[in-house]
N, CA, C and O atoms as a MOPAC input file, in Angstrom:
PM7 MOZYME 1SCF
protein

 N     99.98100 1   111.07900 1    84.63700 1
 C     99.27100 1   110.07100 1    85.39800 1
 C     99.98100 1   109.81500 1    86.72300 1
 O    100.19300 1   108.67100 1    87.12300 1
 N    100.33700 1   110.89200 1    87.38300 1
 C    101.05800 1   110.78200 1    88.64800 1
 C    100.30800 1   109.94300 1    89.68100 1
 O    100.93300 1   109.28000 1    90.50900 1
 N     99.00100 1   109.96700 1    89.64200 1
 C     98.19700 1   109.22900 1    90.61200 1
 C     98.49200 1   107.72900 1    90.59300 1
 O     98.37500 1   107.06000 1    91.62100 1
 N     98.86800 1   107.20400 1    89.44200 1
 C     99.10600 1   105.77000 1    89.31100 1
 C    100.35400 1   105.29400 1    90.04900 1
 O    100.50800 1   104.09500 1    90.28000 1
 N    101.24800 1   106.21000 1    90.42200 1
 C    102.46100 1   105.79500 1    91.13100 1
 C    102.16500 1   105.32400 1    92.55200 1
 O    103.01700 1   104.70000 1    93.18600 1
 N    100.97700 1   105.61300 1    93.05400 1
 C    100.59600 1   105.20700 1    94.40700 1
 C     99.91700 1   103.83700 1    94.44700 1
 O     99.60400 1   103.32700 1    95.52300 1
 N     99.69700 1   103.25600 1    93.29500 1
 C     98.89900 1   102.03100 1    93.18900 1
 C     99.77600 1   100.88700 1    92.68700 1
 O    100.56000 1   101.08500 1    91.75900 1
 N     99.66500 1    99.69000 1    93.28000 1
 C    100.44200 1    98.54400 1    92.80600 1
 C    100.20100 1    98.27100 1    91.31600 1
 O     99.09900 1    98.48400 1    90.80900 1
 N    101.22200 1    97.80700 1    90.63600 1
 C    101.18600 1    97.64400 1    89.18700 1
 C    100.05700 1    96.73900 1    88.70800 1
 O     99.45700 1    97.01300 1    87.66900 1
 N     99.75600 1    95.67800 1    89.43100 1
 C     98.68000 1    94.78900 1    88.97800 1
 C     97.33100 1    95.50600 1    88.95400 1
 O     96.49300 1    95.21300 1    88.10100 1
 N     97.11300 1    96.43700 1    89.87500 1
 C     95.87300 1    97.20700 1    89.87700 1
 C     95.92000 1    98.28000 1    88.78800 1
 O     94.91700 1    98.53100 1    88.12000 1
 N     97.07700 1    98.90800 1    88.61100 1
 C     97.24100 1    99.89000 1    87.53800 1
 C     96.87800 1    99.26100 1    86.20100 1
 O     96.18800 1    99.87400 1    85.38700 1
 N     97.34200 1    98.04600 1    85.97800 1
 C     97.05200 1    97.36100 1    84.71600 1
 C     95.54200 1    97.20000 1    84.49000 1
 O     95.08200 1    97.20200 1    83.34900 1
 N     94.77400 1    97.06200 1    85.57700 1
 C     93.32300 1    96.89200 1    85.46500 1
 C     92.58900 1    98.20200 1    85.19200 1
 O     91.56700 1    98.20100 1    84.50400 1
 N     93.09100 1    99.31900 1    85.71900 1
 C     92.33700 1   100.57300 1    85.66500 1
 C     92.93000 1   101.64200 1    84.75400 1
 O     92.27200 1   102.64600 1    84.48300 1
 N     94.12700 1   101.45400 1    84.28800 1
 C     94.83700 1   102.49900 1    83.54900 1
 C     94.07200 1   102.99200 1    82.31600 1
 O     93.95100 1   104.20100 1    82.11500 1
 N     93.56800 1   102.10200 1    81.51100 1
 C     92.86500 1   102.50900 1    80.28100 1
 C     91.63500 1   103.34700 1    80.58400 1
 O     91.37900 1   104.33800 1    79.89900 1
 N     90.86400 1   102.96500 1    81.60600 1
 C     89.67400 1   103.73700 1    81.98300 1
 C     90.06100 1   105.12100 1    82.49300 1
 O     89.38900 1   106.10700 1    82.19300 1
 N     91.13800 1   105.19300 1    83.25800 1
 C     91.57400 1   106.48300 1    83.79900 1
 C     92.09800 1   107.38300 1    82.69200 1
 O     91.76900 1   108.56800 1    82.65000 1
 N     92.90000 1   106.84000 1    81.80900 1
 C     93.44000 1   107.64900 1    80.70100 1
 C     92.31300 1   108.19000 1    79.82800 1
 O     92.33100 1   109.35900 1    79.44500 1
 N     91.34700 1   107.35900 1    79.51800 1
 C     90.24800 1   107.76900 1    78.64400 1
 C     89.35600 1   108.83600 1    79.27200 1
 O     88.72300 1   109.61500 1    78.55900 1
 N     89.30400 1   108.87500 1    80.59900 1
 C     88.38100 1   109.77900 1    81.28700 1
 C     89.07000 1   110.63000 1    82.35600 1
 O     88.42500 1   111.05900 1    83.31300 1
 N     90.35800 1   110.87400 1    82.20300 1
 C     91.14000 1   111.52300 1    83.26200 1
 C     90.57500 1   112.87500 1    83.68600 1
 O     90.55700 1   113.18400 1    84.87800 1
 N     90.11900 1   113.67800 1    82.74900 1
 C     89.61500 1   115.01700 1    83.08600 1
 C     88.34700 1   114.99100 1    83.93200 1
 O     88.02300 1   115.98100 1    84.58700 1
 N     87.63100 1   113.87700 1    83.92600 1
 C     86.40800 1   113.78400 1    84.71800 1
 C     86.56600 1   112.87100 1    85.93500 1
 O     85.60100 1   112.63900 1    86.66300 1
 N     87.77700 1   112.35100 1    86.15900 1
 C     88.02500 1   111.47500 1    87.30500 1
 C     87.90200 1   112.26100 1    88.60600 1
 O     88.55900 1   113.28700 1    88.77900 1
 N     87.07000 1   111.78500 1    89.51000 1
 C     86.88000 1   112.43200 1    90.80300 1
 C     87.41000 1   111.58700 1    91.94900 1
 O     87.88600 1   112.12000 1    92.95000 1
 N     87.32900 1   110.27500 1    91.80500 1
 C     87.67300 1   109.41600 1    92.93500 1
 C     88.02600 1   108.01500 1    92.44800 1
 O     87.42500 1   107.48400 1    91.51400 1
 N     89.01200 1   107.44400 1    93.10800 1
 C     89.31100 1   106.02500 1    92.93300 1
 C     89.05100 1   105.39200 1    94.29300 1
 O     89.75100 1   105.68200 1    95.26300 1
 N     88.06000 1   104.54200 1    94.35900 1
 C     87.68700 1   103.92200 1    95.62600 1
 C     88.24000 1   102.49600 1    95.65000 1
 O     87.79900 1   101.62300 1    94.90200 1
 N     89.21200 1   102.29200 1    96.52800 1
 C     89.84100 1   100.97800 1    96.66000 1
 C     89.68800 1   100.55300 1    98.11500 1
 O     90.22800 1   101.18500 1    99.02300 1
 N     88.94600 1    99.48000 1    98.31700 1
 C     88.69700 1    98.96300 1    99.66500 1
 C     89.04200 1    97.47800 1    99.69900 1
 O     88.95300 1    96.78300 1    98.68700 1
 N     89.43300 1    97.01100 1   100.86500 1
 C     89.80900 1    95.61200 1   101.02200 1
 C     88.62700 1    94.69100 1   100.73700 1
 O     87.52100 1    94.90100 1   101.23600 1
 N     88.88100 1    93.68200 1    99.93600 1
 C     87.90200 1    92.64000 1    99.61500 1
 C     86.62000 1    93.16900 1    98.96900 1
 O     85.56100 1    92.55300 1    99.08300 1
 N     86.72200 1    94.31300 1    98.29200 1
 C     85.59300 1    94.90400 1    97.57700 1
 C     86.03700 1    95.26200 1    96.16400 1
 O     87.23000 1    95.45500 1    95.92900 1
 N     85.10900 1    95.35400 1    95.22300 1
 C     85.47800 1    95.79400 1    93.87000 1
 C     86.01300 1    97.22500 1    93.89400 1
 O     85.65700 1    98.01200 1    94.77100 1
 N     86.86500 1    97.55600 1    92.93200 1
 C     87.39500 1    98.90300 1    92.77700 1
 C     86.34300 1    99.73600 1    92.05100 1
 O     85.73400 1    99.27100 1    91.08700 1
 N     86.13000 1   100.96600 1    92.51400 1
 C     85.16200 1   101.85600 1    91.87400 1
 C     85.88900 1   103.10400 1    91.39400 1
 O     86.56600 1   103.78000 1    92.16800 1
 N     85.74200 1   103.39400 1    90.12600 1
 C     86.25900 1   104.62400 1    89.53900 1
 C     85.07800 1   105.56900 1    89.39600 1
 O     84.12000 1   105.27200 1    88.68200 1
 N     85.14700 1   106.70700 1    90.07500 1
 C     84.03700 1   107.66600 1    90.02100 1
 C     84.44200 1   108.82600 1    89.13300 1
 O     85.42000 1   109.52500 1    89.39800 1
 N     83.67700 1   109.01400 1    88.08000 1
 C     83.85800 1   110.11300 1    87.15500 1
 C     82.70300 1   111.09100 1    87.34800 1
 O     81.74100 1   110.77700 1    88.05000 1
 N     82.78200 1   112.24900 1    86.74600 1
 C     81.76100 1   113.27500 1    86.92000 1
 C     80.35200 1   112.74600 1    86.66600 1
 O     79.43900 1   113.01600 1    87.44700 1
 N     80.17000 1   112.00200 1    85.58800 1
 C     78.82500 1   111.56800 1    85.21500 1
 C     78.59400 1   110.06500 1    85.25100 1
 O     77.55700 1   109.58200 1    84.79500 1
 N     79.55100 1   109.32700 1    85.78900 1
 C     79.38100 1   107.87200 1    85.80800 1
 C     80.32000 1   107.22600 1    86.82000 1
 O     81.26300 1   107.85000 1    87.30600 1
 N     80.04200 1   105.97800 1    87.12100 1
 C     80.93000 1   105.15500 1    87.92600 1
 C     81.25300 1   103.90200 1    87.13400 1
 O     80.41000 1   103.37500 1    86.40900 1
 N     82.46500 1   103.43900 1    87.27900 1
 C     82.86300 1   102.18600 1    86.62900 1
 C     83.31300 1   101.24400 1    87.73400 1
 O     84.16700 1   101.59800 1    88.54700 1
 N     82.74800 1   100.05700 1    87.76500 1
 C     83.11300 1    99.05900 1    88.76100 1
 C     84.06400 1    98.06300 1    88.11800 1
 O     83.76000 1    97.46300 1    87.08800 1
 N     85.21300 1    97.90300 1    88.74300 1
 C     86.22000 1    96.95300 1    88.28300 1
 C     86.09700 1    95.71000 1    89.15500 1
 O     86.25800 1    95.78700 1    90.37300 1
 N     85.81700 1    94.59100 1    88.55200 1
 C     85.56900 1    93.36200 1    89.29300 1
 C     86.89200 1    92.74000 1    89.74200 1
 O     87.33300 1    91.71900 1    89.21500 1
 N     87.50300 1    93.38100 1    90.72300 1
 C     88.75600 1    92.89300 1    91.31900 1
 C     88.69600 1    93.22400 1    92.79400 1
 O     88.44700 1    94.37100 1    93.16400 1
 N     88.92000 1    92.24500 1    93.63100 1
 C     88.88900 1    92.46900 1    95.07700 1
 C     90.31000 1    92.66800 1    95.58500 1
 O     91.15100 1    91.77200 1    95.50600 1
 N     90.55300 1    93.85500 1    96.10400 1
 C     91.88100 1    94.24000 1    96.57900 1
 C     92.17300 1    93.56700 1    97.91100 1
 O     91.32200 1    93.53600 1    98.80000 1
 N     93.37000 1    93.03400 1    98.04300 1
 C     93.75800 1    92.37600 1    99.29100 1
 C     94.15700 1    93.40700 1   100.34800 1
 O     94.44300 1    94.56000 1   100.02600 1
 N     94.17200 1    92.98700 1   101.58600 1
 C     94.60000 1    93.85600 1   102.67800 1
 C     96.05500 1    94.27000 1   102.47800 1
 O     96.41100 1    95.41600 1   102.75400 1
 N     96.89400 1    93.36400 1   102.00700 1
 C     98.29900 1    93.70900 1   101.75800 1
 C     98.43100 1    94.78100 1   100.68300 1
 O     99.30000 1    95.64800 1   100.78500 1
 N     97.59000 1    94.74000 1    99.65900 1
 C     97.61200 1    95.77900 1    98.62900 1
 C     97.16200 1    97.12600 1    99.20200 1
 O     97.71100 1    98.16900 1    98.84500 1
 N     96.16700 1    97.10300 1   100.08800 1
 C     95.71500 1    98.33300 1   100.74200 1
 C     96.85700 1    98.92700 1   101.57000 1
 O     97.09100 1   100.13400 1   101.51600 1
 N     97.55900 1    98.10700 1   102.32200 1
 C     98.68600 1    98.58800 1   103.12800 1
 C     99.79600 1    99.16100 1   102.24500 1
 O    100.41000 1   100.17000 1   102.59100 1
 N    100.04500 1    98.52300 1   101.12100 1
 C    101.04700 1    99.02300 1   100.18300 1
 C    100.64900 1   100.40200 1    99.64600 1
 O    101.48300 1   101.30400 1    99.56800 1
 N     99.39700 1   100.55800 1    99.28300 1
 C     98.89300 1   101.83500 1    98.79200 1
 C     99.02900 1   102.90500 1    99.88000 1
 O     99.47300 1   104.02000 1    99.60700 1
 N     98.64700 1   102.56200 1   101.10600 1
 C     98.75500 1   103.52100 1   102.21700 1
 C    100.20100 1   103.96300 1   102.42800 1
 O    100.46300 1   105.14200 1   102.66700 1
 N    101.12800 1   103.03300 1   102.34000 1
 C    102.54000 1   103.38400 1   102.50900 1
 C    103.00400 1   104.32800 1   101.40800 1
 O    103.72000 1   105.29200 1   101.68000 1
 N    102.60500 1   104.06100 1   100.17200 1
 C    102.96700 1   104.94500 1    99.06300 1
 C    102.38900 1   106.34500 1    99.26400 1
 O    103.10700 1   107.34000 1    99.16100 1
 N    101.10100 1   106.41500 1    99.54700 1
 C    100.41900 1   107.69700 1    99.66900 1
 C    100.95600 1   108.50900 1   100.85200 1
 O    101.18500 1   109.71300 1   100.73600 1
 N    101.15100 1   107.84300 1   101.97500 1
 C    101.57200 1   108.53200 1   103.20000 1
 C    103.08500 1   108.65600 1   103.31500 1
 O    103.59500 1   109.10800 1   104.34000 1
 N    103.78800 1   108.26600 1   102.29100 1
 C    105.25200 1   108.34300 1   102.28500 1
 C    105.83200 1   107.70900 1   103.54100 1
 O    106.75400 1   108.24500 1   104.15600 1
 N    105.27400 1   106.55500 1   103.91200 1
 C    105.66700 1   105.78400 1   105.08900 1
 C    105.50700 1   106.55500 1   106.39500 1
 O    106.18300 1   106.24500 1   107.37600 1
 N    104.63200 1   107.54700 1   106.42500 1
 C    104.35700 1   108.32400 1   107.63100 1
 C    102.84500 1   108.46400 1   107.79900 1
 O    102.28600 1   109.55200 1   107.65900 1
 N    102.20600 1   107.35400 1   108.09800 1
 C    100.74500 1   107.34300 1   108.22200 1
 C    100.28100 1   108.34000 1   109.27800 1
 O     99.20900 1   108.92900 1   109.13600 1
 N    101.06800 1   108.54100 1   110.33500 1
 C    100.69900 1   109.47700 1   111.39900 1
 C    100.42400 1   110.87300 1   110.85300 1
 O     99.48900 1   111.53600 1   111.30300 1
 N    101.21800 1   111.32500 1   109.89900 1
 C    101.04300 1   112.68000 1   109.37100 1
 C     99.74700 1   112.83400 1   108.56100 1
 O     99.32100 1   113.95600 1   108.28800 1
 N     99.13200 1   111.73500 1   108.18200 1
 C     97.87100 1   111.75900 1   107.43400 1
 C     96.69200 1   111.31600 1   108.29800 1
 O     95.59500 1   111.08500 1   107.79000 1
 N     96.92200 1   111.20200 1   109.58600 1
 C     95.92600 1   110.64800 1   110.50100 1
 C     94.58000 1   111.36400 1   110.43200 1
 O     93.53900 1   110.70700 1   110.41400 1
 N     94.57900 1   112.68500 1   110.39300 1
 C     93.31700 1   113.43600 1   110.36500 1
 C     92.51300 1   113.12600 1   109.10100 1
 O     91.30700 1   112.89400 1   109.17300 1
 N     93.18100 1   113.12400 1   107.94700 1
 C     92.47700 1   112.80500 1   106.70400 1
 C     91.94600 1   111.37700 1   106.73600 1
 O     90.81900 1   111.11800 1   106.31200 1
 N     92.75900 1   110.45300 1   107.23900 1
 C     92.33700 1   109.04900 1   107.30600 1
 C     91.09900 1   108.92000 1   108.18900 1
 O     90.16900 1   108.18800 1   107.85200 1
 N     91.08500 1   109.62700 1   109.31500 1
 C     89.91500 1   109.60000 1   110.20000 1
 C     88.67200 1   110.15300 1   109.51500 1
 O     87.55300 1   109.75100 1   109.83700 1
 N     88.86100 1   111.07500 1   108.57200 1
 C     87.74200 1   111.62500 1   107.80600 1
 C     87.32700 1   110.72200 1   106.65600 1
 O     86.32300 1   110.99000 1   105.99600 1
 N     88.08400 1   109.65000 1   106.40400 1
 C     87.68800 1   108.65600 1   105.41800 1
 C     88.27000 1   108.82800 1   104.03100 1
 O     87.85000 1   108.13600 1   103.10400 1
 N     89.22100 1   109.72800 1   103.85900 1
 C     89.82000 1   109.94200 1   102.53800 1
 C     91.19600 1   110.55500 1   102.70200 1
 O     91.54600 1   111.04300 1   103.77600 1
 N     91.97400 1   110.52800 1   101.63100 1
 C     93.26900 1   111.19900 1   101.59700 1
 C     93.33600 1   111.97200 1   100.29300 1
 O     93.18300 1   111.39600 1    99.21600 1
 N     93.56400 1   113.27700 1   100.38600 1
 C     93.79100 1   114.08500 1    99.20100 1
 C     95.24500 1   113.94900 1    98.79400 1
 O     96.13900 1   114.03800 1    99.63500 1
 N     95.48600 1   113.73400 1    97.51600 1
 C     96.84700 1   113.62200 1    97.01900 1
 C     97.36300 1   114.97900 1    96.58200 1
 O     96.58300 1   115.86400 1    96.22900 1
 N     98.65800 1   115.14000 1    96.60600 1
 C     99.27800 1   116.38500 1    96.16900 1
 C     98.87200 1   116.66400 1    94.72500 1
 O     98.88700 1   115.77400 1    93.87400 1
 N     98.50900 1   117.92300 1    94.47000 1
 C     98.12200 1   118.32000 1    93.12700 1
 C     96.65600 1   118.06800 1    92.80300 1
 O     96.18500 1   118.49700 1    91.74900 1
 N     95.92600 1   117.39100 1    93.66800 1
 C     94.49900 1   117.12800 1    93.46500 1
 C     93.77500 1   117.50800 1    94.75100 1
 O     94.20400 1   117.11400 1    95.83500 1
 N     92.71300 1   118.24900 1    94.65400 1
 C     91.94100 1   118.60400 1    95.85000 1
 C     90.50000 1   118.21500 1    95.69600 1
 O     89.70000 1   118.43800 1    96.60500 1

């Protein structure tokens, strides 16, 4: 569950069980400021009724970009970031 290391623990606690149960079909974790979290699986979506704060979004970005947001600028401009080991 390497993907969970990029997400603050309070959010991990909310989504971990759904991800573990459906990990092989997980396609996307959509986390946006002040919006519910959406877990997109091959054949379904699960909406988590939790609104992520801007500070949590910044924390996630720092984890994912290894504190070098500039190096991920092109992906960010395209609206997504691919994580290592997942394409």
